[in-house]
N, C-alpha and C positions, 0 to 999 in steps of 0.2 A: 092654183088658185083662182077663184073666178073673179075674173073681174066684172067691175060693175058700166052700161053702157052707156057714154053721155051725148048730148047731141050738138052738136058742135057747127055753127051757123053762122057765117061771114055776111052782112046787109051792107050797100052801099051807100055815101050819107043822107038819099033822100030815105032812106030805113027801104030802099024796095030790099027783096031777098038778092043773093049773091049764090057764091058755091056752098052748100050743106050736104050733112050727112053724119052717122050716129059711127060714132069710134069708141074705142073702151080705154076707163080712164084706169091707168099703170099707174099714177102712185103719183107723190110729190117732193123734190130735195131743192138743193139754195135757190136752182135757176129758175120753176112756178110750178107746173102742173101741166106733166106729163099723159097723151095718152097716143090713143097705137089704133091701125088699121092690118089686118091682114090681106098682103096679097088676094088681088080676088074683091074689094072690096068694092063698095059705090058710091060716090055719092053724084048734085045736080048743084048747074049752075041755074038761082032762080028759080025757075019754072020746065025748062029741057029735061030733056027724058035724062037718066042717070048714065054714067058711065063707069067702067070697072075697069080698079087700077092695078095690073099687071103687078103695080112689086106692093110691100108689105111700106110700113111710113110709119113718124111719130111723128107727135108736134109736142112744141112747147109753147104752153101758154107766159109766160111772166105775170107777175102780178102788179105788176104797176108799171109797166115799159108798152112803149107806139110798135111794138108787132109780138109779131109769133115769126116760128118757125117748125120749116118743114123739115127735116130728116131723112133719106128713100135709104134704104137697103140697096144693095145692090142684083142687077144687073144697072142699077136704074143708072143716063147717062146725070141727071140732074142730085148731086153728094146734097146741097143745103137750098130749100127755099124760101128764105124768108119775105112776107107782106108785109108793107109797115100799117098800120090799124089804131084801131081808137083804142088804149087801155080794155084787154079781154075781160067781160062783165060774167060773173058764173052766179045761177038763179035755177031751182029746182032740174036739176039732171040737165045742165043747156049751162054753154061757153059761147059767148058776143061778142063780136064785137066789127064798126064798121074800118069796110078794107079803103084805105087810105089812095089806093093804085100803082108807086109806089116799089119795087122789090129788090131785091139784095140775094143774088144767086152763086151760089159756085158750086162750078159742074166736078165733073169725076175727075179732069183731068187738071184742074184746078185754077182755072180760070175763075175768076169773079168779077161783075161786072151789075151796078145797079139798072135796074129795069122800066119802062114805062114810065121815063118821064114825057113822053109827052102827053099821056094819057093823066097823066097830073095838073097840068099843064092844065089841059082839055076839060076837066073835071072841075079845077078851082074859079069856075063862072060857069057850068055848067047847073052845081052843087052852092055854088057862094062857100066854099071854103071859107069860115071865120078868117081872120091872124093870125090865133090862137095853134087852131090847125094847123097852118101853113106851116108858120114856123114851127110846128112839135114832129110833123115827120118831116121835113128836112132834115132838122134833129136828128131823131132815128134814124133816117138815111144816112147819114154823117157816118153815128155810132157803130152802127153793123158793116156797111162800109171797113170798115179798121177793123174791127172784130171776125169776123170771118176774117179779113185779107190776112191778118196777122195768128190763125187758128187760137184767139183766147177763148175762154170757158166762155157757153161751153162748145163753143164750133173748132172744139178739141179735136176729134177722132168719132168714131159711131160712139153712140149712148148705148147705157148698158142697157136703156128702157127695150133696143132694139128687138133684142132677144127674146124682149112674151111677145111680139107678132111676128117671129122667122122661127 
């Protein structure tokens, strides 16, 4: 079954282009909308040259949450990478959100940690994040840390969606 292409676009709070790539729109379930990329897919950060990703991955875009998640296929050493973002918005074959710096990461060996707190602090000043954005980002990070550590759904095991890109 052929999947349609979708543009995945992360921006920074000032509207500048951040990570972006094309993916396959795989489907939707109770957790949100899933896209995927096969091994060898590429993406760019801002206007930098593209990078090639050696392993397949799927992405989850919840309908009303302040985060997105990447589930990497083996042998990638990062199992799950969650970006704290504004709520993803879908429009004309594109999903876009603002990256708010904080990341919740689960390594393949089971370690879970919150990353880029220093960047979050720096960007609160640089981009003048409003108080409600700061509070929403921190709440999302706390929620994700607990969910990823306890392996609450959808962070339980390899998502079935990975089979479409591996």
